[in-house]
C-alpha positions as CSV (number, residue, x, y, z in Angstrom):
1,X,0.0,-0.2,-0.1
2,X,1.4,3.3,-0.9
3,X,0.8,6.7,0.9
4,X,-2.0,8.1,-1.2
5,X,-4.0,5.0,-0.5
6,X,-3.9,5.7,3.3
7,X,-5.2,9.2,3.2
8,X,-8.9,9.7,3.5
9,X,-9.2,6.0,4.5
10,X,-11.6,5.4,7.6
11,X,-10.0,4.6,11.1
12,X,-12.2,2.4,13.2
13,X,-11.7,1.3,16.7
14,X,-11.7,-2.4,18.1
15,X,-15.4,-2.3,18.2
16,X,-15.9,-1.0,14.6
17,X,-16.9,2.4,15.8
18,X,-15.4,5.2,13.1
19,X,-13.1,7.5,14.8
20,X,-12.2,9.7,11.9
21,X,-10.2,9.6,8.7
22,X,-6.4,9.3,8.1
23,X,-5.5,13.0,7.1
24,X,-1.8,12.7,7.4
25,X,1.1,10.4,8.6
26,X,4.0,11.3,10.8
27,X,7.6,9.9,10.1
28,X,10.4,10.0,12.4
29,X,13.9,10.6,11.0
30,X,17.1,9.3,12.0
31,X,19.5,12.0,12.0
32,X,22.7,9.8,11.4
33,X,21.2,7.8,8.2
34,X,18.5,10.1,7.2
35,X,16.3,7.1,7.0
36,X,12.3,7.8,7.7
37,X,10.5,5.5,9.8
38,X,6.6,5.7,9.8
39,X,5.6,6.6,13.3
40,X,1.9,7.0,13.1
41,X,-1.2,8.5,11.5
42,X,-3.1,11.8,11.9
43,X,-6.6,11.2,12.5
44,X,-9.1,13.7,11.7
45,X,-12.6,14.8,10.7
46,X,-12.0,16.3,7.2
47,X,-10.1,14.6,4.1
48,X,-8.5,17.6,3.3
49,X,-7.0,18.7,6.6
50,X,-4.1,21.2,6.4
51,X,-2.3,22.5,9.3
52,X,0.4,24.3,7.2
53,X,2.9,23.7,9.6
54,X,1.1,25.3,12.5
55,X,0.9,21.9,14.6
56,X,4.2,22.9,15.6
57,X,3.6,24.6,18.9
58,X,6.3,27.4,18.1
59,X,4.4,28.6,15.1
60,X,2.0,31.2,16.0
61,X,2.3,33.9,13.5
62,X,0.4,35.3,11.9
63,X,-1.8,34.7,15.1
64,X,-5.1,34.8,13.5
65,X,-4.3,32.1,10.8
66,X,-2.8,29.9,13.6
67,X,-5.8,30.3,15.7
68,X,-8.2,29.4,12.8
69,X,-6.4,26.6,11.7
70,X,-6.1,24.9,15.2
71,X,-9.9,25.7,15.6
72,X,-10.7,24.1,12.3
73,X,-8.4,21.1,12.9
74,X,-9.6,20.6,16.6
75,X,-10.0,17.0,17.4
76,X,-7.2,15.8,15.4
77,X,-5.3,13.2,17.1
78,X,-2.2,11.1,16.4
79,X,-2.2,7.2,16.6
80,X,1.1,5.6,16.9
81,X,1.7,2.6,14.5
82,X,2.0,0.3,17.3
83,X,-1.6,1.0,18.0
84,X,-2.7,-0.2,14.7
85,X,-4.2,-3.7,14.3
86,X,-4.5,-4.0,10.8
87,X,-4.5,-1.5,7.4
88,X,-7.1,-2.8,5.0
89,X,-8.3,-1.4,1.6
90,X,-11.4,-0.4,3.5
91,X,-9.7,1.1,6.7
92,X,-7.2,1.1,9.3
93,X,-8.5,-0.9,12.4
94,X,-7.1,-0.1,16.0
95,X,-6.3,-2.1,19.1
96,X,-8.6,-2.4,21.8
97,X,-6.2,-0.3,23.9
98,X,-4.8,2.8,21.8
99,X,-3.8,6.0,22.8
100,X,-4.7,9.4,21.4
101,X,-1.7,11.8,21.2
102,X,-1.6,15.3,20.4
103,X,-0.9,16.1,16.8
104,X,1.5,18.9,18.0
105,X,5.1,18.4,17.1
106,X,7.6,18.4,20.1
């Protein structure tokens, strides 16, 4: 499966309840080898979510745009790859015990 096939897939918990859709993916980059490893998925309500970099806590200017985008994307959360039970063409299914993390970058 390639990245574009993951975007907009529904995300379901273990009971089959829809939590949202995959709006983006998060990678971790090893500074020595520059290898990127999939860390998790951003789950949101809209299929065209765009933070424009404002998910970074330090990005606050222009303030009006930052505030609007954070309000518009409220409810978006990060699911780590360890919490994913399966990825199928009809959706991403999570384990029973998953954790919702903030979408903000450290």
